[in-house]
Backbone as JSON Lines, residues from 0, in Angstrom:
{"i":0,"aa":"X","n":[114.18,139.8,148.46],"ca":[115.6,140.06,148.26],"c":[116.44,138.78,148.15]}
{"i":1,"aa":"X","n":[115.92,137.64,148.62],"ca":[116.68,136.4,148.54],"c":[115.75,135.26,148.14]}
{"i":2,"aa":"X","n":[116.33,134.09,147.93],"ca":[115.56,132.93,147.49],"c":[115.61,131.8,148.52]}
{"i":3,"aa":"X","n":[115.57,132.14,149.8],"ca":[115.56,131.12,150.84],"c":[114.18,130.49,150.92]}
{"i":4,"aa":"X","n":[114.12,129.18,151.2],"ca":[112.82,128.52,151.33],"c":[111.92,129.24,152.33]}
{"i":5,"aa":"X","n":[110.71,129.52,151.92],"ca":[109.74,130.2,152.78],"c":[109.72,131.71,152.63]}
{"i":6,"aa":"X","n":[110.74,132.31,152.02],"ca":[110.76,133.76,151.79],"c":[110.0,134.07,150.5]}
{"i":7,"aa":"X","n":[108.72,133.78,150.54],"ca":[107.89,133.95,149.34],"c":[106.62,134.69,149.72]}
{"i":8,"aa":"X","n":[105.87,135.09,148.7],"ca":[104.53,135.6,148.91],"c":[103.62,134.38,148.82]}
{"i":9,"aa":"X","n":[103.11,133.95,149.95],"ca":[102.25,132.76,149.98],"c":[100.8,133.19,150.12]}
{"i":10,"aa":"X","n":[99.93,132.49,149.4],"ca":[98.5,132.73,149.56],"c":[97.79,131.4,149.74]}
{"i":11,"aa":"X","n":[96.66,131.45,150.43],"ca":[95.9,130.25,150.76],"c":[95.32,129.61,149.51]}
{"i":12,"aa":"X","n":[95.42,128.3,149.43],"ca":[94.85,127.56,148.31],"c":[95.73,127.58,147.07]}
{"i":13,"aa":"X","n":[95.13,127.22,145.95],"ca":[95.9,127.11,144.7],"c":[95.55,128.18,143.69]}
{"i":14,"aa":"X","n":[94.63,129.09,144.05],"ca":[94.25,130.16,143.13],"c":[94.4,131.51,143.8]}
{"i":15,"aa":"X","n":[94.98,132.45,143.05],"ca":[95.14,133.8,143.58],"c":[95.61,134.73,142.48]}
{"i":16,"aa":"X","n":[95.71,136.0,142.82],"ca":[96.17,136.96,141.82],"c":[97.01,138.04,142.48]}
{"i":17,"aa":"X","n":[97.82,138.67,141.65],"ca":[98.73,139.72,142.08],"c":[98.67,140.82,141.03]}
{"i":18,"aa":"X","n":[98.5,142.07,141.46],"ca":[98.48,143.2,140.55],"c":[99.71,144.05,140.84]}
{"i":19,"aa":"X","n":[100.49,144.35,139.78],"ca":[101.74,145.09,139.93],"c":[101.65,146.38,139.13]}
{"i":20,"aa":"X","n":[102.04,147.5,139.78],"ca":[102.16,148.77,139.07],"c":[103.63,148.98,138.75]}
{"i":21,"aa":"X","n":[103.92,149.11,137.46],"ca":[105.29,149.31,137.02],"c":[105.67,150.79,137.14]}
{"i":22,"aa":"X","n":[106.96,151.08,137.07],"ca":[107.41,152.47,137.23],"c":[107.02,153.34,136.04]}
{"i":23,"aa":"X","n":[106.74,152.71,134.88],"ca":[106.3,153.45,133.7],"c":[105.5,152.53,132.8]}
{"i":24,"aa":"X","n":[104.81,153.11,131.82],"ca":[104.1,152.3,130.84],"c":[105.11,151.61,129.94]}
{"i":25,"aa":"X","n":[104.87,150.32,129.68],"ca":[105.74,149.57,128.78],"c":[104.89,148.73,127.83]}
{"i":26,"aa":"X","n":[105.53,148.29,126.75],"ca":[104.96,147.29,125.87],"c":[105.56,145.96,126.33]}
{"i":27,"aa":"X","n":[104.79,145.14,127.03],"ca":[105.34,143.89,127.58],"c":[105.84,142.96,126.47]}
{"i":28,"aa":"X","n":[106.99,142.34,126.72],"ca":[107.55,141.37,125.78],"c":[107.67,139.98,126.4]}
{"i":29,"aa":"X","n":[107.82,139.91,127.73],"ca":[107.97,138.62,128.39],"c":[107.75,138.78,129.89]}
{"i":30,"aa":"X","n":[107.6,137.63,130.55],"ca":[107.43,137.57,132.01],"c":[108.34,136.47,132.53]}
{"i":31,"aa":"X","n":[108.84,136.64,133.75],"ca":[109.56,135.54,134.37],"c":[108.93,135.23,135.71]}
{"i":32,"aa":"X","n":[108.9,133.95,136.02],"ca":[108.42,133.45,137.31],"c":[109.57,132.65,137.89]}
{"i":33,"aa":"X","n":[109.84,132.88,139.17],"ca":[110.94,132.18,139.83],"c":[110.45,131.52,141.11]}
{"i":34,"aa":"X","n":[110.91,130.3,141.33],"ca":[110.59,129.53,142.53],"c":[111.89,128.87,142.98]}
{"i":35,"aa":"X","n":[111.97,128.46,144.23],"ca":[113.18,127.76,144.67],"c":[113.28,126.42,143.94]}
{"i":36,"aa":"X","n":[114.5,125.92,143.73],"ca":[114.64,124.59,143.13],"c":[114.29,123.5,144.15]}
{"i":37,"aa":"X","n":[113.96,122.33,143.66],"ca":[113.64,121.19,144.54],"c":[114.78,120.91,145.51]}
{"i":38,"aa":"X","n":[116.02,121.11,145.06],"ca":[117.18,120.81,145.91],"c":[117.25,121.71,147.15]}
{"i":39,"aa":"X","n":[116.65,122.89,147.11],"ca":[116.63,123.79,148.28],"c":[115.4,123.58,149.16]}
{"i":40,"aa":"X","n":[114.43,122.84,148.67],"ca":[113.18,122.65,149.42],"c":[113.4,121.67,150.57]}
{"i":41,"aa":"X","n":[112.97,122.02,151.78],"ca":[113.13,121.11,152.92],"c":[112.4,119.77,152.72]}
{"i":42,"aa":"X","n":[111.33,119.79,151.91],"ca":[110.55,118.58,151.66],"c":[111.02,117.82,150.42]}
{"i":43,"aa":"X","n":[111.92,118.42,149.65],"ca":[112.41,117.78,148.44],"c":[111.47,117.91,147.25]}
{"i":44,"aa":"X","n":[110.38,118.66,147.43],"ca":[109.46,118.91,146.31],"c":[109.05,120.37,146.31]}
{"i":45,"aa":"X","n":[108.46,120.79,145.21],"ca":[107.99,122.18,145.11],"c":[106.52,122.18,144.67]}
{"i":46,"aa":"X","n":[105.7,121.42,145.41],"ca":[104.27,121.35,145.09],"c":[103.56,122.68,145.3]}
{"i":47,"aa":"X","n":[104.17,123.59,146.06],"ca":[103.55,124.91,146.28],"c":[103.84,125.88,145.14]}
{"i":48,"aa":"X","n":[104.64,125.47,144.16],"ca":[104.96,126.35,143.02],"c":[103.72,126.56,142.15]}
{"i":49,"aa":"X","n":[103.57,127.75,141.57],"ca":[102.46,127.98,140.63],"c":[102.56,126.99,139.47]}
{"i":50,"aa":"X","n":[101.41,126.62,138.92],"ca":[101.41,125.73,137.75],"c":[100.82,126.46,136.55]}
{"i":51,"aa":"X","n":[99.5,126.58,136.48],"ca":[98.82,127.26,135.37],"c":[98.56,128.71,135.76]}
{"i":52,"aa":"X","n":[98.94,129.63,134.87],"ca":[98.71,131.04,135.16],"c":[98.54,131.83,133.87]}
{"i":53,"aa":"X","n":[97.94,133.0,134.01],"ca":[97.76,133.94,132.91],"c":[98.26,135.31,133.35]}
{"i":54,"aa":"X","n":[98.6,136.13,132.36],"ca":[99.04,137.5,132.64],"c":[98.19,138.45,131.79]}
{"i":55,"aa":"X","n":[97.74,139.54,132.41],"ca":[96.89,140.53,131.76],"c":[97.49,141.92,131.9]}
{"i":56,"aa":"X","n":[97.29,142.75,130.9],"ca":[97.64,144.15,130.97],"c":[96.39,144.94,131.33]}
{"i":57,"aa":"X","n":[96.52,145.88,132.26],"ca":[95.37,146.67,132.72],"c":[95.59,148.15,132.45]}
{"i":58,"aa":"X","n":[94.51,148.85,132.15],"ca":[94.58,150.3,131.96],"c":[94.58,151.03,133.3]}
{"i":59,"aa":"X","n":[93.89,150.46,134.29],"ca":[93.91,150.99,135.65],"c":[93.61,149.86,136.62]}
{"i":60,"aa":"X","n":[93.88,150.09,137.91],"ca":[93.75,149.01,138.9],"c":[92.32,148.59,139.18]}
{"i":61,"aa":"X","n":[91.36,149.37,138.69],"ca":[89.96,149.04,138.94],"c":[89.32,148.27,137.79]}
{"i":62,"aa":"X","n":[90.08,148.06,136.74],"ca":[89.56,147.36,135.57],"c":[89.28,145.89,135.91]}
{"i":63,"aa":"X","n":[88.07,145.43,135.57],"ca":[87.67,144.05,135.88],"c":[88.42,143.04,135.02]}
{"i":64,"aa":"X","n":[88.37,143.22,133.7],"ca":[89.02,142.31,132.77],"c":[90.06,143.06,131.97]}
{"i":65,"aa":"X","n":[91.29,142.65,132.11],"ca":[92.36,143.28,131.36],"c":[92.53,142.62,130.0]}
{"i":66,"aa":"X","n":[93.58,143.0,129.32],"ca":[93.92,142.42,128.01],"c":[94.79,141.2,128.26]}
{"i":67,"aa":"X","n":[94.33,140.03,127.83],"ca":[95.11,138.8,128.01],"c":[96.41,138.9,127.22]}
{"i":68,"aa":"X","n":[97.52,138.7,127.9],"ca":[98.83,138.73,127.26],"c":[99.41,137.32,127.07]}
{"i":69,"aa":"X","n":[98.83,136.34,127.75],"ca":[99.27,134.97,127.57],"c":[98.83,134.05,128.69]}
{"i":70,"aa":"X","n":[98.78,132.76,128.36],"ca":[98.47,131.7,129.32],"c":[99.67,130.76,129.34]}
{"i":71,"aa":"X","n":[100.1,130.37,130.54],"ca":[101.37,129.67,130.66],"c":[101.31,128.55,131.7]}
{"i":72,"aa":"X","n":[102.36,127.72,131.68],"ca":[102.55,126.67,132.68],"c":[103.99,126.76,133.18]}
{"i":73,"aa":"X","n":[104.14,126.93,134.49],"ca":[105.45,126.88,135.12],"c":[105.8,125.4,135.27]}
{"i":74,"aa":"X","n":[106.95,124.99,134.77],"ca":[107.37,123.59,134.77],"c":[108.16,123.31,136.05]}
{"i":75,"aa":"X","n":[107.58,122.51,136.94],"ca":[108.25,122.23,138.21],"c":[109.53,121.42,138.02]}
{"i":76,"aa":"X","n":[109.68,120.77,136.88],"ca":[110.89,120.02,136.58],"c":[111.94,120.84,135.83]}
{"i":77,"aa":"X","n":[111.61,122.08,135.51],"ca":[112.51,122.94,134.76],"c":[113.41,123.77,135.65]}
{"i":78,"aa":"X","n":[114.02,124.77,135.05],"ca":[114.89,125.68,135.8],"c":[114.05,126.49,136.8]}
{"i":79,"aa":"X","n":[114.65,126.92,137.93],"ca":[113.9,127.72,138.91],"c":[113.38,129.05,138.33]}
{"i":80,"aa":"X","n":[114.17,129.66,137.42],"ca":[113.78,130.92,136.78],"c":[113.33,130.59,135.35]}
{"i":81,"aa":"X","n":[112.05,130.84,135.06],"ca":[111.51,130.51,133.74],"c":[110.93,131.75,133.09]}
{"i":82,"aa":"X","n":[111.26,131.93,131.8],"ca":[110.78,133.09,131.04],"c":[109.68,132.67,130.08]}
{"i":83,"aa":"X","n":[108.65,133.53,129.99],"ca":[107.49,133.27,129.15],"c":[107.26,134.47,128.24]}
{"i":84,"aa":"X","n":[107.37,134.3,126.92],"ca":[107.15,135.42,126.01],"c":[105.67,135.8,125.94]}
{"i":85,"aa":"X","n":[105.4,137.07,125.65],"ca":[104.02,137.51,125.45],"c":[103.45,136.73,124.26]}
{"i":86,"aa":"X","n":[102.28,136.12,124.44],"ca":[101.65,135.33,123.39],"c":[100.65,136.15,122.59]}
{"i":87,"aa":"X","n":[99.97,137.05,123.28],"ca":[98.94,137.87,122.64],"c":[99.47,139.29,122.54]}
{"i":88,"aa":"X","n":[99.95,139.65,121.37],"ca":[100.51,140.99,121.18],"c":[99.43,142.06,121.36]}
{"i":89,"aa":"X","n":[99.84,143.2,121.86],"ca":[98.91,144.31,122.08],"c":[99.51,145.59,121.52]}
{"i":90,"aa":"X","n":[98.65,146.43,121.0],"ca":[99.08,147.74,120.51],"c":[99.25,148.72,121.67]}
{"i":91,"aa":"X","n":[98.76,148.34,122.85],"ca":[98.75,149.23,124.01],"c":[99.96,148.99,124.92]}
{"i":92,"aa":"X","n":[100.41,150.06,125.53],"ca":[101.41,149.97,126.59],"c":[100.65,149.9,127.91]}
{"i":93,"aa":"X","n":[101.23,149.21,128.89],"ca":[100.57,149.04,130.19],"c":[101.52,149.42,131.31]}
{"i":94,"aa":"X","n":[100.94,150.03,132.35],"ca":[101.7,150.3,133.57],"c":[101.28,149.33,134.67]}
{"i":95,"aa":"X","n":[100.14,148.68,134.48],"ca":[99.62,147.76,135.48],"c":[99.47,146.38,134.85]}
{"i":96,"aa":"X","n":[100.01,145.38,135.53],"ca":[99.98,144.0,135.04],"c":[99.41,143.12,136.14]}
{"i":97,"aa":"X","n":[98.53,142.2,135.74],"ca":[97.92,141.26,136.68],"c":[98.39,139.84,136.36]}
{"i":98,"aa":"X","n":[98.86,139.16,137.39],"ca":[99.23,137.75,137.31],"c":[98.11,136.97,137.99]}
{"i":99,"aa":"X","n":[97.47,136.06,137.26],"ca":[96.42,135.21,137.84],"c":[96.9,133.77,137.86]}
{"i":100,"aa":"X","n":[96.96,133.2,139.04],"ca":[97.39,131.81,139.2],"c":[96.14,130.96,139.38]}
{"i":101,"aa":"X","n":[96.03,129.93,138.53],"ca":[94.84,129.07,138.53],"c":[95.07,127.75,139.25]}
{"i":102,"aa":"X","n":[96.33,127.31,139.37],"ca":[96.62,126.06,140.07],"c":[98.09,126.03,140.48]}
{"i":103,"aa":"X","n":[98.39,125.12,141.41],"ca":[99.78,124.88,141.78],"c":[100.11,123.42,141.47]}
{"i":104,"aa":"X","n":[101.24,122.93,141.94],"ca":[101.68,121.57,141.62],"c":[101.23,120.55,142.67]}
{"i":105,"aa":"X","n":[100.17,120.86,143.39],"ca":[99.57,119.85,144.27],"c":[99.51,120.15,145.74]}
{"i":106,"aa":"X","n":[100.09,121.27,146.18],"ca":[100.03,121.61,147.61],"c":[98.6,121.98,147.97]}
{"i":107,"aa":"X","n":[98.06,121.32,148.97],"ca":[96.64,121.5,149.32],"c":[96.37,122.8,150.08]}
{"i":108,"aa":"X","n":[97.36,123.33,150.78],"ca":[97.1,124.45,151.66],"c":[97.46,125.82,151.1]}
{"i":109,"aa":"X","n":[98.54,125.93,150.35],"ca":[98.96,127.26,149.88],"c":[99.79,127.15,148.61]}
{"i":110,"aa":"X","n":[99.99,128.34,147.99],"ca":[100.85,128.5,146.81],"c":[101.89,129.57,147.15]}
{"i":111,"aa":"X","n":[103.13,129.35,146.71],"ca":[104.23,130.29,146.98],"c":[104.7,130.92,145.68]}
{"i":112,"aa":"X","n":[104.8,132.23,145.7],"ca":[105.37,132.95,144.56],"c":[106.63,133.67,145.07]}
{"i":113,"aa":"X","n":[107.77,133.3,144.52],"ca":[109.03,133.91,144.96],"c":[109.33,135.18,144.19]}
{"i":114,"aa":"X","n":[109.32,135.1,142.86],"ca":[109.56,136.31,142.06],"c":[108.73,136.28,140.8]}
{"i":115,"aa":"X","n":[108.21,137.46,140.44],"ca":[107.5,137.66,139.18],"c":[108.06,138.92,138.57]}
{"i":116,"aa":"X","n":[108.54,138.83,137.34],"ca":[109.12,140.01,136.67],"c":[108.37,140.26,135.36]}
{"i":117,"aa":"X","n":[108.3,141.52,135.0],"ca":[107.7,141.94,133.74],"c":[108.81,142.58,132.91]}
{"i":118,"aa":"X","n":[108.97,142.11,131.67],"ca":[109.98,142.64,130.76],"c":[109.27,143.34,129.6]}
{"i":119,"aa":"X","n":[109.85,144.42,129.09],"ca":[109.22,145.1,127.98],"c":[110.01,146.31,127.52]}
{"i":120,"aa":"X","n":[109.39,147.05,126.62],"ca":[110.01,148.23,126.04],"c":[109.2,149.47,126.45]}
{"i":121,"aa":"X","n":[109.89,150.56,126.84],"ca":[109.17,151.78,127.23],"c":[108.39,152.38,126.06]}
């Protein structure tokens, strides 16, 4: 509900994934990732921010490999809220989306995800 430092979904290490069930099937058009700005960070850096990540559309939550919708880099020097357009168009609508984070900006212990949004058309 807020963007205070530490009010994030943190996971151990620099790799992790999140699976989201949307309220309805949509044709994804873009994704946004949000992290606190460096100016709000108690340490003055945001090394725990996600760096390299991919987004997949899934037919169901048990699916091993979804449809790749794009591979992206969150820019730690950019705006806190960053939008990423779908790179791999799909003919399918999805109700389940998987965010896979492959690295962060250097934090050795954990990665913080503040907000992840899925944008699309019903």
